[in-house]
Backbone as XML, in Angstrom:
<?xml version="1.0"?>
<chain id="A" units="angstrom">
  <residue number="1" name="MET">
    <atom name="N" x="-104.858" y="-88.476" z="188.676"/>
    <atom name="CA" x="-104.332" y="-89.369" z="187.812"/>
    <atom name="C" x="-103.911" y="-91.013" z="187.340"/>
  </residue>
  <residue number="2" name="ASP">
    <atom name="N" x="-104.354" y="-90.343" z="185.847"/>
    <atom name="CA" x="-104.497" y="-91.727" z="185.158"/>
    <atom name="C" x="-103.052" y="-92.113" z="184.387"/>
  </residue>
  <residue number="3" name="ILE">
    <atom name="N" x="-103.140" y="-93.461" z="184.203"/>
    <atom name="CA" x="-102.146" y="-93.932" z="183.711"/>
    <atom name="C" x="-102.166" y="-94.640" z="182.456"/>
  </residue>
  <residue number="4" name="SER">
    <atom name="N" x="-102.355" y="-94.657" z="181.260"/>
    <atom name="CA" x="-102.520" y="-95.391" z="180.718"/>
    <atom name="C" x="-101.995" y="-96.658" z="180.225"/>
  </residue>
  <residue number="5" name="LEU">
    <atom name="N" x="-102.395" y="-97.722" z="179.028"/>
    <atom name="CA" x="-101.531" y="-98.882" z="178.749"/>
    <atom name="C" x="-100.536" y="-98.432" z="177.981"/>
  </residue>
  <residue number="6" name="GLY">
    <atom name="N" x="-100.022" y="-97.409" z="177.259"/>
    <atom name="CA" x="-99.248" y="-97.235" z="176.398"/>
    <atom name="C" x="-98.853" y="-96.118" z="177.427"/>
  </residue>
  <residue number="7" name="GLN">
    <atom name="N" x="-98.564" y="-95.550" z="178.724"/>
    <atom name="CA" x="-97.673" y="-94.789" z="179.123"/>
    <atom name="C" x="-96.973" y="-96.211" z="179.972"/>
  </residue>
  <residue number="8" name="ILE">
    <atom name="N" x="-97.406" y="-96.595" z="180.378"/>
    <atom name="CA" x="-97.093" y="-98.263" z="181.424"/>
    <atom name="C" x="-96.213" y="-98.773" z="180.387"/>
  </residue>
  <residue number="9" name="ALA">
    <atom name="N" x="-96.462" y="-99.054" z="179.286"/>
    <atom name="CA" x="-95.676" y="-99.945" z="178.217"/>
    <atom name="C" x="-94.515" y="-99.101" z="177.850"/>
  </residue>
  <residue number="10" name="GLY">
    <atom name="N" x="-94.376" y="-98.169" z="177.722"/>
    <atom name="CA" x="-93.451" y="-97.094" z="177.611"/>
    <atom name="C" x="-92.635" y="-96.548" z="178.674"/>
  </residue>
  <residue number="11" name="LEU">
    <atom name="N" x="-93.061" y="-96.872" z="180.045"/>
    <atom name="CA" x="-92.027" y="-97.272" z="180.909"/>
    <atom name="C" x="-91.223" y="-98.588" z="180.893"/>
  </residue>
  <residue number="12" name="ILE">
    <atom name="N" x="-92.494" y="-99.495" z="181.007"/>
    <atom name="CA" x="-91.328" y="-100.928" z="180.956"/>
    <atom name="C" x="-90.366" y="-100.833" z="179.764"/>
  </residue>
  <residue number="13" name="ALA">
    <atom name="N" x="-90.596" y="-100.340" z="178.961"/>
    <atom name="CA" x="-89.738" y="-100.022" z="177.494"/>
    <atom name="C" x="-88.453" y="-99.384" z="178.295"/>
  </residue>
  <residue number="14" name="ALA">
    <atom name="N" x="-88.913" y="-97.937" z="179.177"/>
    <atom name="CA" x="-87.578" y="-97.319" z="179.271"/>
    <atom name="C" x="-86.446" y="-97.955" z="180.139"/>
  </residue>
  <residue number="15" name="LEU">
    <atom name="N" x="-87.158" y="-98.850" z="181.480"/>
    <atom name="CA" x="-86.426" y="-99.471" z="181.923"/>
    <atom name="C" x="-85.739" y="-100.293" z="181.768"/>
  </residue>
  <residue number="16" name="ALA">
    <atom name="N" x="-86.431" y="-101.348" z="180.417"/>
    <atom name="CA" x="-86.148" y="-102.696" z="180.057"/>
    <atom name="C" x="-84.304" y="-101.415" z="179.293"/>
  </residue>
  <residue number="17" name="PHE">
    <atom name="N" x="-84.536" y="-100.534" z="178.639"/>
    <atom name="CA" x="-83.069" y="-100.039" z="177.929"/>
    <atom name="C" x="-82.206" y="-99.390" z="178.956"/>
  </residue>
  <residue number="18" name="LEU">
    <atom name="N" x="-82.739" y="-99.351" z="179.875"/>
    <atom name="CA" x="-81.746" y="-98.533" z="181.435"/>
    <atom name="C" x="-81.218" y="-99.734" z="181.762"/>
  </residue>
  <residue number="19" name="ALA">
    <atom name="N" x="-81.691" y="-101.277" z="182.153"/>
    <atom name="CA" x="-81.370" y="-102.507" z="182.265"/>
    <atom name="C" x="-80.179" y="-102.742" z="180.705"/>
  </residue>
  <residue number="20" name="LEU">
    <atom name="N" x="-80.509" y="-102.893" z="179.610"/>
    <atom name="CA" x="-79.624" y="-102.928" z="179.022"/>
    <atom name="C" x="-78.242" y="-101.775" z="178.906"/>
  </residue>
  <residue number="21" name="VAL">
    <atom name="N" x="-78.321" y="-100.933" z="179.337"/>
    <atom name="CA" x="-77.758" y="-100.025" z="179.481"/>
    <atom name="C" x="-76.340" y="-99.993" z="180.366"/>
  </residue>
  <residue number="22" name="ILE">
    <atom name="N" x="-77.179" y="-100.105" z="181.863"/>
    <atom name="CA" x="-76.592" y="-100.954" z="183.030"/>
    <atom name="C" x="-75.790" y="-102.056" z="182.065"/>
  </residue>
  <residue number="23" name="ALA">
    <atom name="N" x="-76.102" y="-102.836" z="181.281"/>
    <atom name="CA" x="-75.446" y="-104.631" z="181.597"/>
    <atom name="C" x="-74.771" y="-104.445" z="180.967"/>
  </residue>
  <residue number="24" name="LEU">
    <atom name="N" x="-74.524" y="-103.500" z="179.853"/>
    <atom name="CA" x="-73.546" y="-103.116" z="178.615"/>
    <atom name="C" x="-72.109" y="-101.978" z="179.194"/>
  </residue>
  <residue number="25" name="ILE">
    <atom name="N" x="-72.706" y="-101.604" z="180.264"/>
    <atom name="CA" x="-71.609" y="-100.743" z="180.388"/>
    <atom name="C" x="-70.106" y="-101.703" z="181.016"/>
  </residue>
  <residue number="26" name="ARG">
    <atom name="N" x="-70.216" y="-102.285" z="181.153"/>
    <atom name="CA" x="-68.563" y="-103.144" z="181.630"/>
    <atom name="C" x="-68.369" y="-103.686" z="180.580"/>
  </residue>
  <residue number="27" name="PRO">
    <atom name="N" x="-68.886" y="-104.164" z="179.499"/>
    <atom name="CA" x="-68.216" y="-104.540" z="178.362"/>
    <atom name="C" x="-67.651" y="-103.545" z="177.693"/>
  </residue>
  <residue number="28" name="ILE">
    <atom name="N" x="-68.379" y="-102.594" z="177.477"/>
    <atom name="CA" x="-67.995" y="-101.634" z="176.702"/>
    <atom name="C" x="-67.146" y="-100.710" z="177.288"/>
  </residue>
  <residue number="29" name="GLY">
    <atom name="N" x="-66.766" y="-100.780" z="178.847"/>
    <atom name="CA" x="-65.456" y="-100.103" z="179.641"/>
    <atom name="C" x="-64.191" y="-101.391" z="179.033"/>
  </residue>
  <residue number="30" name="LYS">
    <atom name="N" x="-64.848" y="-102.691" z="178.864"/>
    <atom name="CA" x="-63.790" y="-103.735" z="178.077"/>
    <atom name="C" x="-62.852" y="-103.362" z="176.725"/>
  </residue>
  <residue number="31" name="LEU">
    <atom name="N" x="-64.272" y="-103.394" z="176.426"/>
    <atom name="CA" x="-63.810" y="-102.987" z="175.001"/>
    <atom name="C" x="-62.752" y="-101.702" z="174.709"/>
  </residue>
  <residue number="32" name="SER">
    <atom name="N" x="-63.255" y="-100.683" z="175.298"/>
    <atom name="CA" x="-62.369" y="-99.627" z="175.474"/>
    <atom name="C" x="-61.349" y="-99.185" z="175.812"/>
  </residue>
  <residue number="33" name="LYS">
    <atom name="N" x="-60.892" y="-100.199" z="176.903"/>
    <atom name="CA" x="-60.001" y="-101.116" z="177.166"/>
    <atom name="C" x="-58.839" y="-101.873" z="176.205"/>
  </residue>
  <residue number="34" name="VAL">
    <atom name="N" x="-59.734" y="-102.308" z="175.435"/>
    <atom name="CA" x="-58.970" y="-103.099" z="174.379"/>
    <atom name="C" x="-58.414" y="-101.800" z="173.351"/>
  </residue>
  <residue number="35" name="LEU">
    <atom name="N" x="-59.285" y="-101.497" z="173.139"/>
    <atom name="CA" x="-59.079" y="-100.643" z="172.081"/>
    <atom name="C" x="-58.191" y="-99.426" z="172.293"/>
  </residue>
  <residue number="36" name="ASP">
    <atom name="N" x="-57.535" y="-98.851" z="173.881"/>
    <atom name="CA" x="-56.393" y="-98.065" z="174.166"/>
    <atom name="C" x="-55.506" y="-98.876" z="173.942"/>
  </residue>
  <residue number="37" name="ARG">
    <atom name="N" x="-55.019" y="-100.383" z="174.615"/>
    <atom name="CA" x="-53.970" y="-101.445" z="174.011"/>
    <atom name="C" x="-53.716" y="-101.658" z="172.635"/>
  </residue>
  <residue number="38" name="LEU">
    <atom name="N" x="-54.824" y="-101.796" z="172.000"/>
    <atom name="CA" x="-54.281" y="-101.413" z="170.350"/>
    <atom name="C" x="-53.900" y="-100.671" z="169.714"/>
  </residue>
  <residue number="39" name="ALA">
    <atom name="N" x="-54.440" y="-99.309" z="170.222"/>
    <atom name="CA" x="-54.182" y="-98.275" z="169.712"/>
    <atom name="C" x="-52.452" y="-97.830" z="170.008"/>
  </residue>
  <residue number="40" name="ALA">
    <atom name="N" x="-52.101" y="-98.464" z="171.548"/>
    <atom name="CA" x="-50.696" y="-98.079" z="171.993"/>
    <atom name="C" x="-50.073" y="-99.765" z="171.768"/>
  </residue>
  <residue number="41" name="THR">
    <atom name="N" x="-50.605" y="-100.306" z="171.167"/>
    <atom name="CA" x="-49.334" y="-101.432" z="170.365"/>
    <atom name="C" x="-49.469" y="-100.998" z="168.756"/>
  </residue>
  <residue number="42" name="VAL">
    <atom name="N" x="-50.436" y="-101.128" z="167.626"/>
    <atom name="CA" x="-50.032" y="-100.153" z="166.792"/>
    <atom name="C" x="-48.994" y="-98.788" z="166.947"/>
  </residue>
  <residue number="43" name="GLU">
    <atom name="N" x="-49.114" y="-98.179" z="167.881"/>
    <atom name="CA" x="-48.160" y="-97.495" z="168.109"/>
    <atom name="C" x="-46.439" y="-97.481" z="168.461"/>
  </residue>
  <residue number="44" name="GLU">
    <atom name="N" x="-46.354" y="-98.690" z="168.805"/>
    <atom name="CA" x="-45.019" y="-99.146" z="169.562"/>
    <atom name="C" x="-44.784" y="-100.251" z="167.988"/>
  </residue>
  <residue number="45" name="LEU">
    <atom name="N" x="-45.734" y="-100.773" z="167.243"/>
    <atom name="CA" x="-45.158" y="-101.369" z="166.133"/>
    <atom name="C" x="-45.131" y="-100.599" z="165.462"/>
  </residue>
  <residue number="46" name="THR">
    <atom name="N" x="-45.587" y="-99.206" z="164.995"/>
    <atom name="CA" x="-45.056" y="-98.288" z="164.284"/>
    <atom name="C" x="-44.383" y="-97.636" z="164.328"/>
  </residue>
  <residue number="47" name="GLN">
    <atom name="N" x="-43.293" y="-97.648" z="165.891"/>
    <atom name="CA" x="-42.513" y="-96.666" z="166.055"/>
    <atom name="C" x="-40.817" y="-98.185" z="165.926"/>
  </residue>
  <residue number="48" name="HIS">
    <atom name="N" x="-41.191" y="-99.524" z="165.784"/>
    <atom name="CA" x="-40.218" y="-100.326" z="165.429"/>
    <atom name="C" x="-39.928" y="-100.888" z="164.500"/>
  </residue>
  <residue number="49" name="THR">
    <atom name="N" x="-41.557" y="-100.445" z="163.947"/>
    <atom name="CA" x="-41.677" y="-101.327" z="161.976"/>
    <atom name="C" x="-40.988" y="-99.831" z="161.189"/>
  </residue>
  <residue number="50" name="LEU">
    <atom name="N" x="-40.619" y="-98.355" z="161.230"/>
    <atom name="CA" x="-40.296" y="-97.360" z="160.222"/>
    <atom name="C" x="-38.870" y="-97.609" z="160.267"/>
  </residue>
  <residue number="51" name="PRO">
    <atom name="N" x="-38.400" y="-97.734" z="161.097"/>
    <atom name="CA" x="-36.542" y="-98.025" z="161.033"/>
    <atom name="C" x="-36.075" y="-99.415" z="160.698"/>
  </residue>
  <residue number="52" name="ALA">
    <atom name="N" x="-36.918" y="-100.185" z="160.810"/>
    <atom name="CA" x="-37.055" y="-101.510" z="160.556"/>
    <atom name="C" x="-36.901" y="-101.309" z="158.598"/>
  </residue>
  <residue number="53" name="ILE">
    <atom name="N" x="-37.630" y="-100.780" z="158.032"/>
    <atom name="CA" x="-38.443" y="-100.230" z="156.641"/>
    <atom name="C" x="-36.831" y="-99.706" z="156.320"/>
  </residue>
  <residue number="54" name="ASP">
    <atom name="N" x="-36.388" y="-98.889" z="157.018"/>
    <atom name="CA" x="-35.445" y="-97.371" z="156.420"/>
    <atom name="C" x="-34.267" y="-98.405" z="156.512"/>
  </residue>
  <residue number="55" name="GLU">
    <atom name="N" x="-33.759" y="-99.099" z="157.567"/>
    <atom name="CA" x="-32.397" y="-100.289" z="157.669"/>
    <atom name="C" x="-32.465" y="-101.259" z="156.295"/>
  </residue>
  <residue number="56" name="ALA">
    <atom name="N" x="-33.986" y="-101.637" z="155.810"/>
    <atom name="CA" x="-34.406" y="-102.841" z="154.909"/>
    <atom name="C" x="-33.884" y="-101.830" z="153.664"/>
  </residue>
  <residue number="57" name="ALA">
    <atom name="N" x="-34.455" y="-100.125" z="153.637"/>
    <atom name="CA" x="-34.023" y="-99.494" z="152.166"/>
    <atom name="C" x="-32.827" y="-99.432" z="152.025"/>
  </residue>
  <residue number="58" name="LYS">
    <atom name="N" x="-32.020" y="-99.073" z="152.411"/>
    <atom name="CA" x="-30.531" y="-98.658" z="153.372"/>
    <atom name="C" x="-29.801" y="-99.867" z="152.623"/>
  </residue>
  <residue number="59" name="THR">
    <atom name="N" x="-30.259" y="-101.467" z="152.966"/>
    <atom name="CA" x="-29.686" y="-102.685" z="152.521"/>
    <atom name="C" x="-29.699" y="-102.748" z="151.062"/>
  </residue>
  <residue number="60" name="VAL">
    <atom name="N" x="-31.181" y="-102.782" z="151.022"/>
    <atom name="CA" x="-30.944" y="-102.537" z="149.350"/>
    <atom name="C" x="-30.263" y="-101.796" z="148.524"/>
  </residue>
  <residue number="61" name="ARG">
    <atom name="N" x="-30.687" y="-100.416" z="149.098"/>
    <atom name="CA" x="-29.295" y="-99.557" z="147.890"/>
    <atom name="C" x="-28.405" y="-99.957" z="147.799"/>
  </residue>
  <residue number="62" name="ASP">
    <atom name="N" x="-27.006" y="-100.381" z="149.473"/>
    <atom name="CA" x="-26.107" y="-101.008" z="148.990"/>
    <atom name="C" x="-26.055" y="-102.158" z="148.781"/>
  </residue>
  <residue number="63" name="VAL">
    <atom name="N" x="-27.252" y="-103.101" z="148.661"/>
    <atom name="CA" x="-26.726" y="-103.810" z="147.842"/>
    <atom name="C" x="-26.598" y="-104.285" z="146.255"/>
  </residue>
  <residue number="64" name="ASN">
    <atom name="N" x="-27.338" y="-102.971" z="145.870"/>
    <atom name="CA" x="-28.020" y="-102.741" z="144.224"/>
    <atom name="C" x="-26.155" y="-102.335" z="143.874"/>
  </residue>
  <residue number="65" name="GLY">
    <atom name="N" x="-25.463" y="-101.096" z="144.977"/>
    <atom name="CA" x="-23.886" y="-101.127" z="144.938"/>
    <atom name="C" x="-23.238" y="-101.967" z="144.937"/>
  </residue>
  <residue number="66" name="GLN">
    <atom name="N" x="-23.567" y="-103.154" z="145.784"/>
    <atom name="CA" x="-22.569" y="-104.206" z="145.383"/>
    <atom name="C" x="-22.614" y="-104.991" z="144.274"/>
  </residue>
  <residue number="67" name="VAL">
    <atom name="N" x="-23.697" y="-104.987" z="143.574"/>
    <atom name="CA" x="-24.394" y="-105.828" z="142.453"/>
    <atom name="C" x="-23.576" y="-105.178" z="141.302"/>
  </residue>
  <residue number="68" name="GLU">
    <atom name="N" x="-23.849" y="-103.750" z="141.198"/>
    <atom name="CA" x="-23.404" y="-103.076" z="140.013"/>
    <atom name="C" x="-21.877" y="-103.192" z="139.825"/>
  </residue>
  <residue number="69" name="ARG">
    <atom name="N" x="-20.941" y="-102.728" z="141.314"/>
    <atom name="CA" x="-20.131" y="-103.287" z="141.330"/>
    <atom name="C" x="-19.288" y="-104.716" z="140.779"/>
  </residue>
  <residue number="70" name="LEU">
    <atom name="N" x="-20.123" y="-106.014" z="141.342"/>
    <atom name="CA" x="-20.073" y="-107.394" z="140.825"/>
    <atom name="C" x="-20.045" y="-107.369" z="139.344"/>
  </residue>
  <residue number="71" name="ASP">
    <atom name="N" x="-21.064" y="-106.316" z="138.768"/>
    <atom name="CA" x="-21.137" y="-106.487" z="137.085"/>
    <atom name="C" x="-19.928" y="-106.071" z="136.396"/>
  </residue>
  <residue number="72" name="SER">
    <atom name="N" x="-19.125" y="-104.992" z="136.968"/>
    <atom name="CA" x="-17.948" y="-104.593" z="136.541"/>
    <atom name="C" x="-16.920" y="-105.407" z="136.076"/>
  </residue>
  <residue number="73" name="ILE">
    <atom name="N" x="-17.318" y="-105.888" z="137.600"/>
    <atom name="CA" x="-15.623" y="-107.072" z="137.699"/>
    <atom name="C" x="-16.047" y="-108.073" z="136.454"/>
  </residue>
  <residue number="74" name="THR">
    <atom name="N" x="-17.803" y="-108.064" z="136.464"/>
    <atom name="CA" x="-17.615" y="-109.566" z="135.691"/>
    <atom name="C" x="-17.746" y="-109.502" z="134.801"/>
  </residue>
  <residue number="75" name="SER">
    <atom name="N" x="-17.866" y="-108.197" z="134.007"/>
    <atom name="CA" x="-17.548" y="-107.959" z="132.647"/>
    <atom name="C" x="-16.141" y="-107.716" z="132.585"/>
  </residue>
  <residue number="76" name="ALA">
    <atom name="N" x="-15.412" y="-107.441" z="133.651"/>
    <atom name="CA" x="-13.542" y="-107.520" z="133.345"/>
    <atom name="C" x="-13.292" y="-108.767" z="132.699"/>
  </residue>
  <residue number="77" name="ALA">
    <atom name="N" x="-13.636" y="-109.660" z="133.882"/>
    <atom name="CA" x="-13.692" y="-111.290" z="133.929"/>
    <atom name="C" x="-13.070" y="-111.526" z="132.421"/>
  </residue>
  <residue number="78" name="ALA">
    <atom name="N" x="-15.092" y="-110.961" z="131.862"/>
    <atom name="CA" x="-15.370" y="-111.997" z="130.538"/>
    <atom name="C" x="-14.576" y="-111.219" z="129.363"/>
  </residue>
  <residue number="79" name="ARG">
    <atom name="N" x="-14.452" y="-110.087" z="129.785"/>
    <atom name="CA" x="-13.301" y="-109.578" z="128.850"/>
    <atom name="C" x="-12.107" y="-110.068" z="128.946"/>
  </residue>
  <residue number="80" name="THR">
    <atom name="N" x="-11.346" y="-110.302" z="129.877"/>
    <atom name="CA" x="-9.955" y="-111.094" z="129.981"/>
    <atom name="C" x="-10.107" y="-112.176" z="129.881"/>
  </residue>
  <residue number="81" name="THR">
    <atom name="N" x="-11.147" y="-113.031" z="130.120"/>
    <atom name="CA" x="-11.281" y="-114.558" z="129.234"/>
    <atom name="C" x="-10.973" y="-114.270" z="128.020"/>
  </residue>
  <residue number="82" name="GLU">
    <atom name="N" x="-11.999" y="-113.587" z="127.369"/>
    <atom name="CA" x="-11.729" y="-113.702" z="125.962"/>
    <atom name="C" x="-10.475" y="-113.211" z="125.758"/>
  </residue>
  <residue number="83" name="ASP">
    <atom name="N" x="-9.594" y="-111.979" z="125.998"/>
    <atom name="CA" x="-8.516" y="-112.105" z="125.714"/>
    <atom name="C" x="-7.500" y="-113.250" z="125.741"/>
  </residue>
  <residue number="84" name="ILE">
    <atom name="N" x="-7.627" y="-113.876" z="126.847"/>
    <atom name="CA" x="-6.855" y="-114.706" z="126.921"/>
    <atom name="C" x="-7.228" y="-116.192" z="125.890"/>
  </residue>
  <residue number="85" name="SER">
    <atom name="N" x="-9.089" y="-116.293" z="125.556"/>
    <atom name="CA" x="-8.275" y="-117.376" z="124.630"/>
    <atom name="C" x="-8.146" y="-117.015" z="123.181"/>
  </residue>
  <residue number="86" name="ALA">
    <atom name="N" x="-8.056" y="-115.138" z="122.640"/>
    <atom name="CA" x="-7.708" y="-115.307" z="121.294"/>
    <atom name="C" x="-6.287" y="-115.153" z="121.560"/>
  </residue>
  <residue number="87" name="MET">
    <atom name="N" x="-5.250" y="-114.867" z="122.962"/>
    <atom name="CA" x="-3.945" y="-114.918" z="123.342"/>
    <atom name="C" x="-3.728" y="-116.527" z="122.806"/>
  </residue>
  <residue number="88" name="THR">
    <atom name="N" x="-4.324" y="-118.061" z="123.720"/>
    <atom name="CA" x="-4.018" y="-118.977" z="123.587"/>
    <atom name="C" x="-4.004" y="-119.567" z="121.670"/>
  </residue>
  <residue number="89" name="THR">
    <atom name="N" x="-5.418" y="-118.711" z="121.298"/>
    <atom name="CA" x="-5.265" y="-119.207" z="120.176"/>
    <atom name="C" x="-4.497" y="-118.353" z="119.136"/>
  </residue>
  <residue number="90" name="LEU">
    <atom name="N" x="-3.616" y="-117.498" z="119.349"/>
    <atom name="CA" x="-2.641" y="-117.289" z="118.407"/>
    <atom name="C" x="-1.212" y="-118.136" z="118.940"/>
  </residue>
  <residue number="91" name="VAL">
    <atom name="N" x="-0.868" y="-117.739" z="120.016"/>
    <atom name="CA" x="0.006" y="-118.684" z="120.799"/>
    <atom name="C" x="0.364" y="-120.106" z="119.708"/>
  </residue>
  <residue number="92" name="THR">
    <atom name="N" x="-0.661" y="-120.737" z="119.883"/>
    <atom name="CA" x="-1.163" y="-122.101" z="119.385"/>
    <atom name="C" x="-1.081" y="-121.738" z="117.584"/>
  </residue>
  <residue number="93" name="SER">
    <atom name="N" x="-1.341" y="-121.346" z="117.373"/>
    <atom name="CA" x="-1.479" y="-120.787" z="116.107"/>
    <atom name="C" x="0.326" y="-120.513" z="115.183"/>
  </residue>
  <residue number="94" name="THR">
    <atom name="N" x="1.356" y="-119.872" z="116.444"/>
    <atom name="CA" x="2.304" y="-119.511" z="115.468"/>
    <atom name="C" x="2.827" y="-120.696" z="116.394"/>
  </residue>
  <residue number="95" name="VAL">
    <atom name="N" x="2.979" y="-120.908" z="117.687"/>
    <atom name="CA" x="4.437" y="-122.147" z="117.527"/>
    <atom name="C" x="3.675" y="-123.696" z="116.649"/>
  </residue>
  <residue number="96" name="SER">
    <atom name="N" x="2.658" y="-123.994" z="116.888"/>
    <atom name="CA" x="2.141" y="-125.479" z="116.474"/>
    <atom name="C" x="2.500" y="-125.576" z="115.056"/>
  </residue>
  <residue number="97" name="ALA">
    <atom name="N" x="2.050" y="-124.487" z="113.964"/>
    <atom name="CA" x="2.533" y="-124.168" z="112.754"/>
    <atom name="C" x="3.517" y="-125.037" z="112.372"/>
  </residue>
  <residue number="98" name="PRO">
    <atom name="N" x="5.001" y="-124.042" z="113.033"/>
    <atom name="CA" x="6.252" y="-124.423" z="112.568"/>
    <atom name="C" x="6.827" y="-126.423" z="113.105"/>
  </residue>
  <residue number="99" name="PHE">
    <atom name="N" x="6.099" y="-125.965" z="114.576"/>
    <atom name="CA" x="6.220" y="-128.031" z="114.582"/>
    <atom name="C" x="5.467" y="-128.798" z="114.018"/>
  </residue>
  <residue number="100" name="LEU">
    <atom name="N" x="4.106" y="-128.626" z="113.253"/>
    <atom name="CA" x="3.728" y="-129.103" z="112.224"/>
    <atom name="C" x="4.224" y="-129.476" z="110.559"/>
  </residue>
  <residue number="101" name="ALA">
    <atom name="N" x="5.328" y="-128.118" z="110.719"/>
    <atom name="CA" x="5.984" y="-128.582" z="109.855"/>
    <atom name="C" x="6.859" y="-129.125" z="109.588"/>
  </residue>
  <residue number="102" name="VAL">
    <atom name="N" x="6.977" y="-129.398" z="111.085"/>
    <atom name="CA" x="8.925" y="-129.973" z="110.742"/>
    <atom name="C" x="7.882" y="-131.176" z="110.788"/>
  </residue>
  <residue number="103" name="ARG">
    <atom name="N" x="7.395" y="-131.676" z="111.385"/>
    <atom name="CA" x="6.920" y="-132.913" z="111.446"/>
    <atom name="C" x="6.343" y="-133.515" z="110.360"/>
  </residue>
  <residue number="104" name="ARG">
    <atom name="N" x="5.619" y="-132.582" z="109.769"/>
    <atom name="CA" x="5.531" y="-133.387" z="108.201"/>
    <atom name="C" x="6.636" y="-133.217" z="107.650"/>
  </residue>
  <residue number="105" name="GLY">
    <atom name="N" x="7.766" y="-132.623" z="107.488"/>
    <atom name="CA" x="8.936" y="-133.267" z="106.931"/>
    <atom name="C" x="9.444" y="-134.091" z="107.430"/>
  </residue>
  <residue number="106" name="ALA">
    <atom name="N" x="9.249" y="-134.368" z="108.975"/>
    <atom name="CA" x="9.809" y="-135.936" z="109.510"/>
    <atom name="C" x="9.233" y="-137.354" z="108.578"/>
  </residue>
  <residue number="107" name="GLU">
    <atom name="N" x="7.849" y="-137.001" z="108.876"/>
    <atom name="CA" x="7.050" y="-138.072" z="108.173"/>
    <atom name="C" x="8.090" y="-138.096" z="106.616"/>
  </residue>
  <residue number="108" name="LYS">
    <atom name="N" x="7.910" y="-137.173" z="105.846"/>
    <atom name="CA" x="8.308" y="-137.244" z="104.587"/>
    <atom name="C" x="9.808" y="-138.056" z="104.891"/>
  </residue>
  <residue number="109" name="VAL">
    <atom name="N" x="10.304" y="-137.432" z="105.255"/>
    <atom name="CA" x="11.805" y="-138.221" z="105.280"/>
    <atom name="C" x="11.405" y="-139.511" z="105.863"/>
  </residue>
  <residue number="110" name="LYS">
    <atom name="N" x="10.637" y="-139.930" z="106.617"/>
    <atom name="CA" x="10.969" y="-141.015" z="107.345"/>
    <atom name="C" x="10.056" y="-142.092" z="105.912"/>
  </residue>
  <residue number="111" name="SER">
    <atom name="N" x="8.888" y="-141.863" z="105.585"/>
    <atom name="CA" x="8.676" y="-142.777" z="104.763"/>
    <atom name="C" x="9.009" y="-142.345" z="103.449"/>
  </residue>
  <residue number="112" name="SER">
    <atom name="N" x="10.389" y="-142.010" z="103.077"/>
    <atom name="CA" x="10.737" y="-142.328" z="101.941"/>
    <atom name="C" x="12.431" y="-143.212" z="102.309"/>
  </residue>
  <residue number="113" name="PHE">
    <atom name="N" x="13.063" y="-142.891" z="103.277"/>
    <atom name="CA" x="13.881" y="-143.776" z="103.798"/>
    <atom name="C" x="13.180" y="-145.279" z="103.910"/>
  </residue>
  <residue number="114" name="SER">
    <atom name="N" x="11.911" y="-145.227" z="103.989"/>
    <atom name="CA" x="11.017" y="-146.881" z="104.923"/>
    <atom name="C" x="11.066" y="-146.934" z="103.296"/>
  </residue>
  <residue number="115" name="ARG">
    <atom name="N" x="10.682" y="-146.018" z="102.174"/>
    <atom name="CA" x="10.387" y="-147.170" z="100.850"/>
    <atom name="C" x="12.179" y="-147.474" z="100.347"/>
  </residue>
  <residue number="116" name="GLN">
    <atom name="N" x="12.733" y="-146.618" z="101.018"/>
    <atom name="CA" x="14.109" y="-147.017" z="99.993"/>
    <atom name="C" x="15.055" y="-148.006" z="100.995"/>
  </residue>
  <residue number="117" name="SER">
    <atom name="N" x="14.283" y="-148.347" z="102.084"/>
    <atom name="CA" x="15.530" y="-149.374" z="102.663"/>
    <atom name="C" x="14.815" y="-150.925" z="102.727"/>
  </residue>
  <residue number="118" name="PRO">
    <atom name="N" x="13.068" y="-151.025" z="102.145"/>
    <atom name="CA" x="13.530" y="-153.208" z="101.701"/>
    <atom name="C" x="14.340" y="-153.104" z="100.334"/>
  </residue>
  <residue number="119" name="GLU">
    <atom name="N" x="15.102" y="-152.139" z="99.427"/>
    <atom name="CA" x="15.945" y="-152.204" z="98.228"/>
    <atom name="C" x="16.775" y="-152.144" z="98.795"/>
  </residue>
  <residue number="120" name="ALA">
    <atom name="N" x="18.065" y="-150.922" z="99.677"/>
    <atom name="CA" x="18.677" y="-151.679" z="100.244"/>
    <atom name="C" x="19.254" y="-152.365" z="100.885"/>
  </residue>
  <residue number="121" name="GLU">
    <atom name="N" x="18.086" y="-153.122" z="101.298"/>
    <atom name="CA" x="17.947" y="-154.647" z="102.608"/>
    <atom name="C" x="18.656" y="-155.614" z="101.585"/>
  </residue>
  <residue number="122" name="SER">
    <atom name="N" x="17.275" y="-155.851" z="100.228"/>
    <atom name="CA" x="17.853" y="-156.577" z="99.451"/>
    <atom name="C" x="19.147" y="-156.409" z="98.700"/>
  </residue>
  <residue number="123" name="ASP">
    <atom name="N" x="19.705" y="-155.344" z="98.206"/>
    <atom name="CA" x="20.660" y="-154.976" z="97.264"/>
    <atom name="C" x="22.772" y="-155.718" z="98.837"/>
  </residue>
  <residue number="124" name="ALA">
    <atom name="N" x="22.372" y="-155.066" z="99.668"/>
    <atom name="CA" x="22.694" y="-155.607" z="100.741"/>
    <atom name="C" x="22.768" y="-156.623" z="101.216"/>
  </residue>
  <residue number="125" name="ALA">
    <atom name="N" x="22.008" y="-158.064" z="100.806"/>
    <atom name="CA" x="21.939" y="-158.903" z="101.392"/>
    <atom name="C" x="22.566" y="-159.784" z="99.772"/>
  </residue>
  <residue number="126" name="SER">
    <atom name="N" x="22.596" y="-159.475" z="98.774"/>
    <atom name="CA" x="22.832" y="-159.684" z="97.585"/>
    <atom name="C" x="24.509" y="-159.977" z="97.734"/>
  </residue>
  <residue number="127" name="SER">
    <atom name="N" x="24.750" y="-158.473" z="97.828"/>
    <atom name="CA" x="26.447" y="-158.332" z="98.366"/>
    <atom name="C" x="26.955" y="-158.894" z="99.381"/>
  </residue>
  <residue number="128" name="ALA">
    <atom name="N" x="26.654" y="-159.683" z="100.440"/>
    <atom name="CA" x="26.676" y="-160.105" z="101.137"/>
    <atom name="C" x="26.885" y="-161.789" z="100.791"/>
  </residue>
  <residue number="129" name="ARG">
    <atom name="N" x="26.535" y="-162.305" z="99.470"/>
    <atom name="CA" x="26.356" y="-163.856" z="99.187"/>
    <atom name="C" x="27.339" y="-163.741" z="98.052"/>
  </residue>
  <residue number="130" name="ASP">
    <atom name="N" x="27.629" y="-162.563" z="97.842"/>
    <atom name="CA" x="28.324" y="-163.109" z="96.604"/>
    <atom name="C" x="29.844" y="-162.295" z="96.852"/>
  </residue>
</chain>
């Protein structure tokens, strides 16, 4: 039986490969366990996340409904404010117009009496001397 140099090199390479496989059995086993744990964690995360996402979607729908109601309330408040403003303007112009007319009339009467007042005083003073 003749063993050539190439066969010896092949045998050494096969033994080195066997040693490499034996050395990698433990790390590959540990990696397998880590991947199994990772898969279980992802499954658990999915189980907890999907209900949370569903609840968040429901909350967003509820909030959108509340915002629509708030929009209608705000619109009604704006219309009410405009109506009150118009009513205030109407009442102010209706009530203040007669008061302003009376005030202007009183000022005219007062100014006419005040114009006559110095003459009346001088007449009264000259009558008192006589």
